[in-house]
C-alpha positions in Angstrom: 0.1 -0.1 -0.1 2.8 2.4 0.7 4.4 1.9 -2.9 1.0 3.0 -4.3 1.0 6.2 -2.4 4.3 6.9 -3.7 3.4 6.6 -7.1 0.2 8.7 -6.4 2.4 11.5 -5.1 4.8 11.6 -8.1 1.9 11.5 -10.3 0.3 14.4 -8.7 3.7 16.5 -9.1 3.8 15.6 -12.7 0.1 16.9 -12.9 1.2 20.5 -11.9 4.1 20.6 -14.1 2.1 19.7 -17.2 -0.6 22.2 -16.1 1.8 25.0 -16.3 2.1 23.9 -20.1 -1.4 24.3 -21.1 -0.7 26.5 -24.0 1.9 24.1 -25.5 1.3 21.9 -28.8 -1.4 19.2 -29.1 0.9 16.5 -28.3 1.8 17.8 -24.9 -1.9 17.9 -24.3 -2.4 14.5 -25.2 0.3 13.1 -22.9 -1.2 15.3 -20.0 -4.6 13.3 -20.7 -2.9 10.0 -20.8 -1.3 11.0 -17.4 -4.6 12.0 -16.0 -6.1 8.6 -16.6 -3.2 6.9 -15.2 -3.7 8.8 -11.6 -7.2 7.8 -11.9 -6.7 4.3 -12.2 -4.2 4.5 -9.6 -6.3 6.2 -7.0 -9.0 3.7 -7.7 -6.7 0.7 -7.0 -5.5 2.4 -3.7 -9.2 2.8 -2.7 -9.8 -0.8 -3.4 -6.9 -2.2 -1.4 -7.8 0.1 1.7 -11.2 -1.2 1.8 -10.0 -4.7 1.2 -7.4 -4.1 4.3 -10.2 -2.8 6.7 -12.5 -5.8 5.7 -9.6 -8.1 6.5 -9.0 -6.5 9.9 -12.7 -6.6 10.7 -13.1 -10.4 9.6 -9.6 -11.1 11.9 -11.2 -9.4 14.9 -14.6 -11.5 14.5 -12.7 -14.5 14.2 -10.6 -13.9 17.4 -13.8 -13.2 19.5 -15.6 -16.3 18.1 -12.5 -18.5 18.8 -12.1 -16.8 22.5 -16.3 -17.7 22.8 -15.6 -21.2 21.7 -12.7 -21.8 23.9 -14.7 -20.4 26.9 -17.5 -22.7 26.1 -14.9 -25.7 25.8 -13.6 -24.7 29.1 -17.0 -24.9 30.6 -18.3 -27.9 29.0 -14.8 -30.0 30.0 -15.9 -33.7 30.7 -13.6 -35.7 33.1 -13.9 -37.9 36.4 -11.5 -36.8 39.3 -10.1 -39.7 41.5 -9.7 -38.8 45.2 -9.8 -41.0 48.3 -8.2 -41.3 52.1 -6.1 -43.4 54.2 -7.1 -43.4 58.0 -5.9 -44.9 61.0 -7.1 -45.2 64.4 -6.0 -45.1 68.0 -8.4 -46.1 71.2 -8.1 -46.4 74.7 -11.2 -47.9 76.3 -12.8 -48.8 79.9 -14.3 -51.9 78.7 -11.3 -53.9 77.5 -8.8 -54.8 80.1 -6.4 -56.1 77.2 -6.5 -52.3 75.7 -6.1 -50.6 79.1 -3.0 -53.2 79.8 -1.3 -52.2 76.4 -2.2 -48.4 76.8 -4.8 -48.7 74.0 -4.4 -49.8 70.6 -3.3 -48.2 67.3 -4.7 -49.8 64.1 -5.4 -49.3 60.6 -8.8 -48.1 59.7 -9.7 -47.7 55.8 -8.4 -47.0 52.5 -10.9 -45.6 50.4 -11.3 -44.2 46.7 -13.7 -41.5 45.5 -14.7 -40.9 42.0 -16.5 -37.5 40.9 -17.2 -35.5 37.9 -19.3 -35.8 34.9 -19.2 -37.0 30.9 -21.7 -35.2 28.8 -23.8 -33.7 31.6 -24.4 -37.0 33.3 -22.6 -36.7 36.7 -20.9 -39.5 38.6 -20.3 -40.0 42.3 -18.8 -43.1 44.1 -17.2 -44.2 47.2 -15.5 -47.7 47.9 -14.0 -48.3 51.4 -11.6 -51.2 52.1 -11.2 -52.3 55.5 -9.2 -55.4 57.2 -12.3 -57.5 57.4 -14.5 -56.3 54.3 -15.1 -54.1 51.2 -18.0 -51.9 51.3 -19.4 -49.5 48.6 -20.7 -46.4 50.4 -22.4 -44.7 47.5 -22.4 -45.2 43.9 -24.8 -43.0 41.6 -25.4 -41.1 38.5 -27.2 -37.8 38.4 -28.5 -35.1 35.9 -29.2 -31.5 36.6 -32.8 -31.6 35.2 -33.4 -27.8 35.8 -31.2 -25.0 37.7 -32.9 -26.2 41.0 -33.7 -29.8 40.3 -31.4 -32.7 40.4 -32.2 -36.4 39.9 -29.6 -39.3 41.4 -30.0 -42.8 40.7 -28.2 -45.7 42.2 -26.6 -46.3 45.8 -27.5 -42.8 47.1 -28.0 -41.2 50.5 -31.8 -41.6 52.0 -33.1 -38.0 52.7 -33.7 -37.9 56.4 -33.1 -35.6 59.2 -30.1 -32.9 59.5 -28.4 -32.8 56.4 -25.8 -34.2 55.5 -24.9 -35.4 59.0 -26.7 -35.1 62.4 -23.2 -35.1 64.1 -19.7 -33.5 64.1 -17.7 -36.3 65.8 -16.0 -39.4 64.2 -18.9 -41.7 65.9 -21.9 -40.0 64.3 -24.9 -39.8 66.5 -27.1 -42.7 68.0 -29.3 -42.4 65.0 -26.7 -43.6 62.8 -26.5 -47.2 64.7 -30.7 -47.1 64.0 -30.1 -46.7 60.2 -31.4 -43.0 60.3 -28.3 -40.9 59.8 -25.9 -41.2 56.7 -28.0 -44.5 55.2 -27.5 -45.2 51.7 -29.8 -47.5 49.7 -30.5 -48.4 46.1 -33.0 -46.0 44.5 -33.7 -42.9 42.9 -33.8 -39.4 44.2 -35.1 -35.9 43.2 -33.3 -33.1 45.0 -34.5 -29.6 44.9 -31.3 -27.5 45.8 -31.8 -24.6 48.2 -33.5 -21.8 46.7 -36.0 -19.3 47.7 -34.8 -20.4 51.3 -36.3 -24.0 51.0 -35.1 -27.5 50.1 -37.0 -30.8 49.2 -35.8 -34.1 48.7 -38.0 -37.1 47.4 -36.7 -40.4 47.2 -37.9 -44.2 46.3 -35.5 -47.1 47.2 -36.3 -50.3 45.9 -34.1 -52.2 48.6 -30.9 -51.6 50.7 -27.5 -51.4 49.0 -26.7 -55.2 48.8 -30.0 -56.1 46.8 -32.5 -56.9 49.5 -33.2 -59.9 51.6 -32.0 -62.3 48.6 -28.8 -60.3 48.0 -25.6 -61.3 49.2 -27.1 -63.7 51.5 -23.8 -64.9 53.0 -22.3 -61.4 53.8 -25.3 -59.6 55.0 -23.3 -57.7 57.3 -20.6 -56.4 55.2 -21.8 -53.0 54.4 -21.2 -49.5 55.3 -25.0 -48.3 56.4 -27.1 -50.1 59.3 -30.0 -51.9 57.7 -32.6 -54.5 59.0 -31.4 -57.8 58.1 -33.8 -60.0 60.3 -35.7 -60.1 63.6 -35.2 -61.6 66.7 -36.9 -64.4 68.3 -36.6 -65.4 72.2 -33.6 -67.8 72.2 -31.6 -65.5 70.0 -28.5 -63.5 71.2 -28.4 -60.0 70.4 -25.2 -60.5 68.3 -26.1 -63.7 66.7 -26.7 -64.5 62.9 -30.5 -63.8 62.5 -32.3 -66.9 61.9 -35.2 -65.1 60.3 -33.8 -63.1 57.5 -35.7 -59.9 56.4 -34.9 -56.9 54.1 -36.4 -53.4 53.1 -38.1 -52.8 50.1 -40.2 -50.2 48.2 -39.1 -47.4 50.7 -40.4 -43.7 50.2 -38.5 -41.2 51.8 -38.9 -37.2 51.8 -37.2 -34.4 53.6 -38.3 -30.8 53.8 -36.3 -27.8 55.0 -36.9 -24.1 55.3 -34.1 -21.8 56.0 -34.9 -18.4 58.2 -32.1 -15.7 57.3 -32.0 -13.6 60.6 -29.0 -11.7 59.3 -26.0 -12.0 57.2 -24.3 -14.3 59.9 -27.3 -15.8 61.7 -29.5 -18.4 59.8 -31.8 -21.3 61.0 -32.9 -24.2 59.0 -36.2 -26.0 60.3 -36.9 -29.2 58.9 -39.3 -32.2 58.8 -38.4 -35.8 57.6 -40.4 -39.1 57.1 -40.1 -42.3 55.5 -42.0 -45.6 55.1 -41.6 -49.0 53.2 -42.1 -52.6 53.4 -40.3 -55.7 54.9 -39.9 -59.0 53.0 -38.8 -62.2 54.0 -37.6 -63.5 50.7 -40.9 -65.3 50.2 -43.6 -62.6 50.7 -44.4 -59.3 52.6 -43.7 -59.8 56.1 -44.4 -56.3 57.5 -43.7 -52.4 57.3 -41.6 -49.8 58.8 -41.8 -46.2 59.2 -40.0 -43.4 60.7 -40.3 -39.5 61.1 -38.3 -36.8 62.4 -38.2 -32.8 63.4 -34.8 -31.1 63.0 -33.2 -28.0 63.7 -29.7 -26.6 62.2 -28.8 -23.0 63.1 -25.6 -21.2 62.6 -24.4 -18.0 64.4 -21.3 -16.8 63.4 -18.9 -19.6 64.1 -21.6 -21.6 66.4 -23.5 -24.4 65.0 -26.6 -26.0 66.7 -28.3 -29.1 65.8 -31.4 -30.4 67.2 -33.5 -33.3 66.3 -36.3 -35.6 67.7 -38.2 -38.6 66.2 -39.7 -42.1 66.3 -39.3 -45.3 64.3 -41.3 -48.4 64.2 -41.1 -51.8 62.6 -44.4 -53.6 62.4 -44.6 -57.2 62.0 -45.5 -60.4 63.6 -43.9 -64.0 64.3 -45.5 -67.1 63.2 -47.8 -67.2 66.3 -49.1 -63.9 65.5 -47.2 -62.0 68.3 -45.7 -58.7 67.8 -41.7 -58.6 67.2 -40.0 -56.4 69.7 -36.7 -56.6 68.7 -34.9 -56.5 65.0 -31.7 -57.6 63.8 -29.2 -55.2 62.0 -26.0 -55.5 60.2 -22.9 -53.5 59.4 -19.3 -53.5 59.5 -19.2 -57.2 59.2 -21.1 -58.0 62.3 -24.8 -58.4 63.7 -26.6 -56.3 66.2 -30.2 -55.6 67.6 -32.1 -52.8 68.0 -35.7 -52.4 69.7 -38.5 -52.8 66.9 -39.7 -49.6 68.4 -38.1 -46.5 70.0 -37.9 -42.7 70.2 -34.7 -40.6 69.7 -33.4 -37.1 70.4 -30.0 -35.7 69.8 -28.3 -32.1 70.8 -25.1 -31.2 69.1 -23.3 -27.8 69.4 -20.1 -26.9 67.7 -17.5 -23.9 67.4 -15.4 -23.5 64.5 -12.3 -21.8 64.9 -10.2 -20.7 61.6 -6.6 -20.2 62.3 -2.9 -20.2 60.6 -0.7 -22.6 62.8 1.9 -24.0 60.4 -0.3 -26.3 58.2 -3.3 -26.2 60.5 -6.1 -24.1 58.9 -9.1 -25.1 61.3 -10.4 -26.3 64.4 -13.8 -27.4 65.6 -14.8 -28.2 69.0 -17.9 -30.0 69.5 -20.4 -31.8 72.1 -22.6 -34.4 70.8 -25.5 -35.9 72.8 -27.7 -38.5 71.8 -30.5 -40.8 73.5 -32.7 -43.6 72.4 -35.7 -44.5 74.7 -39.2 -45.8 75.2 -37.9 -49.0 73.5 -40.4 -51.7 72.6 -37.9 -54.7 73.8 -38.0 -52.9 77.5 -34.3 -52.6 77.2 -32.3 -49.9 79.1 -31.9 -46.5 77.0 -29.0 -46.0 74.8 -27.0 -42.9 75.5 -23.8 -41.4 74.0 -22.3 -38.2 75.0 -19.1 -37.4 72.7 -16.9 -34.2 73.7 -14.0 -33.5 71.3 -12.6 -31.4 68.5 -11.4 -31.9 65.0 -8.2 -30.5 63.2 -7.8 -29.7 59.5 -4.1 -29.5 58.4 -3.4 -29.6 54.7 -4.6 -33.0 53.6 -4.8 -34.1 57.1 -8.3 -34.3 59.0 -8.1 -35.7 62.7 -10.8 -36.3 65.2 -9.9 -36.2 68.9 -13.2 -37.6 70.7 -13.6 -38.7 74.4 -16.8 -40.9 74.4 -19.1 -41.7 77.3 -22.0 -44.2 76.7 -24.4 -46.7 77.9 -25.7 -49.6 75.5 -23.9 -48.2 72.5 -22.3 -49.9 69.6 -18.4 -49.4 69.3 -18.4 -48.3 73.0 -18.7 -51.7 74.8 -22.3 -52.0 74.3 -25.4 -52.8 71.9 -28.4 -50.9 71.3 -30.6 -53.7 72.5 -28.3 -53.9 75.8 -29.6 -53.9 79.2 -26.4 -52.6 81.0 -26.5 -49.6 83.7 -22.6 -48.8 83.3 -21.4 -46.0 81.6 -18.5 -46.7 79.4 -15.7 -44.6 78.0 -13.7 -44.6 74.9 -10.9 -41.9 74.2 -10.3 -42.2 70.5 -8.0 -40.5 67.8 -8.7 -40.9 64.2 -6.3 -39.6 61.6 -7.2 -39.3 58.0 -5.0 -38.2 54.8 -7.4 -37.0 52.0 -6.2 -36.6 48.5 
């Protein structure tokens, strides 16, 4: 383009010179006319090239914008499944084992677990498998899809919506509800979740059976599971830890949880909720009975404080061969069997204080006291009580619980949920986990 401008300038200078010769012979006039035509052609070419250059610049800018937009869209729609997990070890010192006390407590491997999380083509995946010394168990494994901005559907082994969510506790041992199958329970089914919007949340689930496939699934390892579930009912001659002689399983359970959040101020909120579930019991041949549960719950946050309250009741309705109501059920989890009353009330109260700090790798502390009580039992056994005082420490990939537990008739603390002891047992526990 610069060469064309130079030619134009030269031609213009020549034009001025020939204008001064207007009175010269006709041949000079002819040369002047030819030069004018040449200048006009050069100017036309110059205008065309400038227009083409401007068009090219605009086109390039548009392409850059389109490429950037496409690149951003690709980043937003990136598919992939991430792999994570944890390795945990556990130290305990107890009052109910003379051997443990004589050794000054025991330090042992807890679990190795793997987690999968992500999406491919807008279909979500979330799964966790746990490896213990004595069993392998899938905690959850489901696929999901975001139906709308607020609603999500999950199908597979997913958490049963019930009570304070996702946990009704702060400590390593959960609450007394966990050992009844009413906290952090996972079954096979489908759930529709309305995420918190307009201050309310609704979870609706239908669970065909427990995570092991119901009463006919994995009969030889019915207790090899993470969540507590009904696996049978007790007859008079059975012990509370015996393999159940009468197998039983949950099926076709409907569960719903509704919660509404009150926003008192920017740092003060209260979630009020109600939960209920109902389903059938199957003995492998036919329907044997039904079960249901309900709970009222509160989860309040004020600055660094968290208060959880929950009260509810559960009931298993079935009769033995003679038509007598069953008073005691068999449950299975963690590769052993235990027992619970067929009907009882349960109440919990939990208080926690979170403290963000910067002390070397330590970034957070949480101090808590969790209390739970199971009472008015149909089998006339004594109340189950558990109080956990402790704190947790977050430091990089490490997360550690320090718990002092006092309990009566509580699993993992020297008793059973169907026990009849008046003794209060103690367990000091440290659980160290590295999460990646």
